[in-house]
VEXMI-280387 format. One record per residue (C-alpha): residue in one letter; y, z, x. Coordinates in steps of 0.2 Angstrom, whole numbers, plus 2048, in hexadecimal, padded with zeros to 3 digits. Each point is the difference from the previous one (the first is absolute). Example, Ala and Ser with C-alpha at 12.3 -4.5 7.8 and 13.67 -1.06 7.14 Angstrom:
A7EA82783ES8117FD806
END
This chain:
M47830417FT80480E80CQ7FB801812E7F480E7FCQ7F87F67F3W7FE7F180CL7F880C80DV7F48077F3C7FB7EE7FBF7FD7FB812L7F580F804V7F67FD7F0G7FE7ED805L7FB805812V7F380C7F9V7F97F37F4F7FF7F380FA7F780C80BE7F48047F2A7FD7EE7FDF7FE7FD813L7F480E802Y7F67FA7F1V7FE7EE807R7FB807811R7F380C7F8T7FA7F27F6R7FE7F480FA7F880E80AL7F48047F2A7FC7ED7FFD7FD800813A7F580F7FFR7F67F97F2T7FE7F080BR7FA80A80FL7F480A7F5R7F87F07F9A7FF7F9812A7F8811807K7F48007F1Q7FB7EE804E7FE804812V7F580F7FCE7F67F57F4D7FE7F380EI7FB80D80CA7F48077F4Q7F97EF7FEL7FE7FD813P7EF808801L7FA7F87F0N8067EF806N7FC801812P7F57F1805H7F580B80BP7F580D7F9L8088117FFI7F78107FAQ8068127FEI7F380E801S8008137FDP7F580780EE7FF8117F8E7FA7F97EFG7F77F1808T8077F47F3I80A7F0800L8118037FAF8067EE801A7FA7EF804N80B7F17FFL7FB7EF7F9A7FB7F9810A7F480E803I7F97FF7EFH7FE7ED802C7F9800812F7F480F7FER7F77FE7F0G7FB8117F8I80B80A80BL80780B7F2E7EE8037F9G7F9803811G80D80B807L7FE807811D7EE7FA800H8057EE800P7FB7F7810V8127FD805L8048127FFK7F0808804G80080B810L813800800A80680B80EH811807800S80B80C809A80D80C7F9D80E7FB80CQ7FA7EF808T7FE7EE7FAV7EF7F9804T7F97EE7FER7EF7F87FEE7F87F07FAV7F57FD7F1A7F77F17FAW7FF7FB7EEN7FA7F07F8D8017F5810H811807804V80580C80DY80F80C7FCH80A80A80CQ8048117F8T80E80C805I7FD8117F9M81180A7FFP8028127FBT8108047F5R80580B7F1F8037FB7EER80880D7F4G7FC80E80CE7EE7FB802A7F77F9810V7FA7EE7FDL7F97F280AV8077EE7FFV7F37F3805Y8087EF804C7F47F2802H8047EF809D7F47F2800V7FC7FB812T7F27F47FDD8097F1806R806809810K7EE806803K7F97EE7FEH80D7FA80CE7FC80E80DQ7ED7FB7FDD8047EE803L80A805810R7F180A806H7F47F27FCA80B7F480AR80280C80EN7ED802801E7FE7EE7FFA80C7FE80EQ7F880D80BA7EF7F87FCA8077EF805Q807808810Q7EF808804A7F87EF7FDA80C7F880CE7FD80D80DH7EE7FE7FDA8017EE802N80B80280FR7F380B808A7F27F47FBR80B7F2808G80280B810D7EE804801F7FC7ED7FEL80C7FB80DA7F980E80CN7EE7FA7FDM8057EE801S809804810H7F1809807E7F37F37FBL80B7F2808R80680980FT7EF806805P7F87EF803M8107F9807N80180E80CG7EF7FA807I8057EE800I810802808G7FB80D80DL7EF7F7805S8097EF801D80D80880BI7F280680CL7F77EF7FFV8107F7805E80280B80FT7ED7FE805T7FD7EE7FCP8037F380EQ7FC7F07F7A8107F87FAD7F77F87F0Q7F98117FBR810809803E8097F37F5L7F48047F1I801813803E8137FF800A8007F67F0V7F580E7F8N80C80D807S80F7F77FAS7F97FE7EEA7FC8127FFR811805806N8087F47F2L7F58097F3L807811807I8127FA7FEL7FB7FB7EEL7F98117FCN80F809808D80C7F67F5I7F68047F0L800813805D812800804F8047F77F0S7F680D7F6K80880E809I8127F97FCE7FB7FD7EEA7FA8127FEG80F808809E7F480780EL8087F780FT80B80C80AI80D7FB80DE80280A810S810805808I7FE801813P8097FB80FF7FA7F0808D8057F380DI8047F07F7R7FF7F5810A7EF807804L7FB7FB7EEM8077EE803R7F67FF810Q7F08057F6T8037F37F3Y8027F380ET7F0806808L7F67FF7F0Q8067EF7FBC8037F6810A7EE7FB801V8017F87EFA80F7F7805A7F87FA811R7F17F97F6K80C7F57F6S80B7FC80EL80F8087F8I80F808808F8018127FBE811809805V8058127FDH813805801V8078127FEA813801800P80780B80DD80980C7F4V7F08047F7P7FD813803H7F280580BH7F880B7F3L8008007EDV7F880B7F4G7F47F87F3D7EE7FB7FEP7FB7F680FS7EE7FC7F9R8077F97F0L80E7F7809Q7F27F880BQ7F77FB7F1I8107F77F9L8027F7811N7EE7FB801N8007F97EEL8107F6803V7FB7FA812G7EE7FC7FAN8077F67F2A80C7F680BL7F27FC80CK7F47FB7F2F80D7F47F8T8077F9810K7F77F1808Q80C7FC80EG811807806A804813802I7FF8117F8T80F80C804L8008127FCS812808802V8068117FDD8138057FEG80B80A7F4H80E80C7FFG8048127FED8068077EFG80B80D807K7F580E7F9G7F380180EN7F57F17F9F7FD7EF808I7FE7F27F3T7F27F8809R7FE7ED7FDI7F07F8805S7FE7ED7FDV7F17F5803K8047ED801D7F47F2801T8007ED801G7F17FF7F3I7FD7F77F0G80E8097F6I8018067EEA8087F67F2P80F8087F7D7F78027F0R7F1809808Q80980C80BQ80080F7F5K7EE7FD7FBV7FA804812F8058137FDA7F58017F0K7EF808802F7F17F4802Q80C7F1800Q8047F380DA80D7F3800D7F47F27FCT7EE8007FAS7FC7F480ET80680D80DA7F180B7FCR7F47F2802E8077FA811Y806810808G7F680E7F7G8068117FBT80180B7F1G8137FF7FCL802813803G808800811L8127FD7FBA7FE80A7F0I7FB80F80BT80D7FC80DK80D8017F2D7FA8107F9L7FF808811A8127FB804E8068077EFL7F6810803M80A802810G8107FD7F7G8027EE805A7FE7EF7FAI7F97EF805A8087EF7FEL7FC7EE804D8087F0805S7F67F0800A8007EE7FEL7F17F57FCG7F97F8810K80E80980BG7F9812802T8038117F9T809810805F7FB8107F9T80D80F803V7FC8127FDT80E80C800I7FC813801P80C80E803M7F980D80CP80780F808V8047FF813H7F680C80BI80B80780DR7F7804811Q8037FD812Q8027EE804E7F17F9809T7FA7EF805S7F07F67FDS8037F380DF7F27FE80DG809801810G80E7F67F8V7F57F47F8E7FF8017EDL7EF8057F8A7FC7F07F7S8017F7811L7F0809804V7F67FA7F1P7F37F4807S8077EE800A7F97F37F5S8017ED7FFF8108007F6A812806803A8008137FDP811807806P802813803I80780B7F3H812800802S8058127FEA80A80E807P7F780E80AS7F680B7F5A7F580F802S7F180080BP7EF8057F9A7F8810804P7F480180FP7EF7FA7FCA7F380D7FAP7F380580CV7EF7F8801V7F28067F5N7F380D804T7F17F47FFA7F480F803A8048067EFR7F18027F4I8037F57F0L7F78007EFV8027F07F6V7FC8027EDD8007F07F5D7F37FA7F3H8037EE804P7F57FA80FV80D7F3804N80E80D802L7F480B80BL7FC7F180BY8137FB802M805812804R7F280280CK8057F0809M813804800L7FE812806A7F47FA80EG80C7F3805M80D80E802G7F480980CF7F980D7F5Q7EE804804S7FB80F7F5L7FF7F87EFA7F68067F1E7FE7F87EEA7FD8057EFA7FE7F57F1N80380D7F2G8098117FER7F180B800K7FA7F9811A811802807L8018127FBA7EF803808L8067F8810A81080A800R7F78107FDD7F57FE810N80C7F780CA811804806Y80A7F07FDD8117FD806L8047F37F3I7F97FB7EFL8057EF7F9L7FC8037EED7FF7F37F2C8068077F0Q7F67F77F3M7ED802802P7F18037F5E7F88127FFM80E809808D8127F8803G80B80380FF80B80D7F7T7F180B7FDV7FA7FE811A811805808R80180F7F5A7EF805804V8037FE813R81080B7FFS7F980E7F5A7EF80380AE7FD807811I7F87F1807A8017F7811S80D7F37FBK80B80C7F6D80F7FD80CA7FD7ED802V80F7F47FCI7FB7F77F0I8087EF7FDA7FE7F87EFV7FB7EE801T8047FA7EEA8027EF7F7N80B8097F3A8127FB803M8078087F0K80D80D800G7FA812803T7F27FB80BK80780980FE80480F7F6E7EE8017F9C7F97FE812L80B80E807A7FC80C7F1A7ED7FD804G803807812M8017EF809N80D7FE80ED8057EE7FCY7FB7F07F8I7FF7ED805S7FD7F27F4K7F47F2800P8007F3807I80280A810N80D7FA80CK7F9802811G811804808E80580C7F2L7EF809803R803801813L8118077FEM7F980D7F4L7F280580CQ80C80180EA80980D7F6I7F180A7FBL7F47FE80FP80B80280FP7F7800811K7FA810807E807806810G7F67FB80FT7F67F27F8D8007EE804D80A7FD7F1A80F80A805P8107F6801N801800813A8007ED802P8117F8803I7FD7F37F1N7F88037EFL7F77EF800D7FC8027EDH8128017FCL8047F180BQ7F27F57F8D8068057EFF8127FB805T7FA7EF806E7F37FE7F2G7F37FD80DD8087F0807E7FC800813G80E7F3803A80D80B7F7E7FA80F809A8027F8811E8117FA7FBI8068117FAI7F9809810T8097F480BL8108027F6F7FF813800M7FD801813D80F7F5803I80B80B7F5L7F8810808E8067FA811V8127FF7FAD7FF8107F6L7F980980FV80F7FB80BN80D8057F2L7F78107FEQ800804812D8127FB803S80780A7F2F7F680F806D8067FE812S8127FF7FAK7FE80E7F4N8067F57F2Y7F580A7F3Q8077F67F1Q7FA7F0808W7EF809804D7FE8057EEA8037EE7FAA7F37F980DV7F380D7FBH8037FC7EEK7FE7EE803L7F080380AY7F980B7F2G8017F27F3A7F77F380BA7F380D806S7FC8047EEH7FD7EE7FBV7F37FC80EG7F78117FEA806808810E7FE8117F7T80380C80FL8107F6805A8068007EER7FE8137FFL809803810C80E7F57FBD8018087EFE802811808G80D7F980BQ80A7FA7F1T8038127FBL808805810Y8117F8800P80D8067FEA7F98127FDD7F8801811Q8077F480ET7F8807810A7F080B801S7F57F97F3I8057EE804S7FD802812T7EE8077FCL7FC7F27F4H8077F1809P7F27FF80DR7F38027F3I8067F27F6V8027F5810H7EE805805E7F97FB7EFC8097EF800H7F77FC810R7EF8057F8V8047F57F2K8047F280BD7F080280AH7F58017F1L8087F07F8S7FF7F7810K7EE802801R7FD7FC7EER80B7F0801A7F57FB810
END
C-alpha cells in the first residue's frame, strides 16, 4: 500500500474515532441532563409539596376576589370548615392587611391560640396574601403561668412587707407600753433614792430601781435583735476618742465590780490612735455587753479590758478589744452555742445568773455589721476571754491630751473598796468645754397622758431649778395651753388619745399662736427606726426616748435653753457645780478628793504658765494652757476652760500681742477658781 493510501486510511480512522468520541460524550451529556432534569423536577415537586405538607396551617387568599386560593392539610385539619366558610371563618374574619407590609395578629380557635403572620406577595402576576399560622397555646400558657407566679411572688412580698410593718407596729406599741411605766418607775425611784435618808428604805428603793433597769436592758436587747433581723439597724461613721470610750465603760461598770469585790482593770496600748472613725454608741454597747457578762459570771478575781491593734497600711487601724475574766468559764462543746440567739452555754446559767441569751448574739451581729468579728477563748472553771476585732479608719487631728494635770482620767474615778487601777493609756483628746448652765426661768409645758410620767417630769424639772411648769394630759388641752401661753419649751409625748403629739406639733407650727416659736422636744417610748425623722417632719426640734435619762435631758436643755444675759443663771461663776457633781456622781468624798487634787495641780500649772510667759517660751506656754484646759473642763471651770481653749489657737500663729493680752486673764481666772473651790472644800 502506497504512502498516500496509508494517509487516507489514517484520516478516515481519525474521523471515525472523533465521531465515536463525540457520540459517547453527547450520550453522557444527555444522560447527565436527563438526571439533572429529573432531580429538578423532583425538587419542584418537593417545593410544591411544602405548603401542602407544612405542619403549620398555611392559607393563600386573593384579596381582590375575597376567596381562599389554597389551604394546606394542617389548615384544613386545624380549622374545620375553613374552605366552606372562606373569609367569614373565625380564624380569617376581620383580616387586616397592607399592600407592602407584613402584619401579625393573634386569634383563638377551639381552646388554642394562633399567631398569624399575613404577608403580601404575588402569584402569577396577581396580588395574594399568604397567612401563616403558628400554634402558640403552650407559650401563652407558660407566659400565663409566669405571670401567675410573678403575681404570687408580689403578693407574698406584699404580705411579708405587711407582716414586717405589723411587726414594727407591734414592737413600737410594745416599746411604748413598756417604756412608759418604766420611765415612771426608774425616774421616780431615782428621785426617792436622792431624797430618802433611811438606809432600809433606800435599799428597797434601789432594788426597785435595779429591777426596772434590768427590764429596760431586756427590752433594749429585744428591740435591737428585732432591728438587726429586719435590717433596720444602721452603723454610724463618726470620729471618736477611744480612750474616752474606755473611761466611760470603766465609770459605768466599776460600781458593779466594787459591790462584788472584783478588780476591774482597763489598759489601752500606747500605739492605739487617739481618734478613730466608727460608731461609738454601738461600740459602747459591745463593751457593756462583754464587761457586763464578765462581771456577772465572775465571783472572785479580776476583769481586764484591753485595747491594742495594728495598722493595715491603708489608713485603717485593726482595733482589737479583749475582755478577760476569771469567772466560771465555758466548756468547749458549748462555746459556739453562746453566740446563738436566745441561747446560753447551759440551761442552769439562766436559772442562776438570769438573762435572755441575746447579749452575745447582738454583740456578734454588731461586730459583723462594723466589718469585724468576735472570738472567745475559755476553759471551764478558769475564765473566759472575748476578743472583738474591728477595722476602723484613723481620724487625723492635732494631738491632744486627756490627762488631768499629768494624772490619767481613770485615776479621778471615785475610789471603791477594790483595786481599780487607772486606765493605762497614751495622751488623748480633751473633751470640749462644758455647756453653760440652763435658763431656769424658761416656761415649760409638759404633755403626757400618763399621770406617773407627768409626776416624774414635774419632780425632775423642779429639781433642776425650773419654776414655771405647766402640764397637759392630752393633746387637745396641750394645744389650748400653747395657743394662749408663750412657752419656751414643750416636752411632748407622741402617743396620746384624742390627739397625738405629731398632730399637736403640726398644729402649733402652722397656726399663729403664742407658742408658735417654742422649742418642741418629743418624749417618746418608741425606739424604732424612723422615729426621729417622723418627729422632725412634724415640726419638732428633737426627741428623747423613754425612760428619760436625767443627765441626757440636762445636756439637751443646756443646748436649747441657754441662760439669758444679765440673769442669775448666766455662766459667771468660776465653777459649774452641776457638771462637777455629775462628774463625781454626787459622791461628796470623791468631790473633795478631786477638788484637792485639782488645786494641787493648779498650783504647779500656774508656776509653769507664768515661767513660760516670762521667758517668752510660747511653745511651752501653749502646752501649759492646753494641759490646764483639759483639767478645767473636767471639773466644770467653764470660764477658765474657755479662756484656755482660746489660748490654744494663738501659737504659733500669734506669739506676742494676743498672748500678752490673754495671759493675765487666764491667771486671774485661775485665782477665782482656787478661791471658789477653797470655800466649797471648807
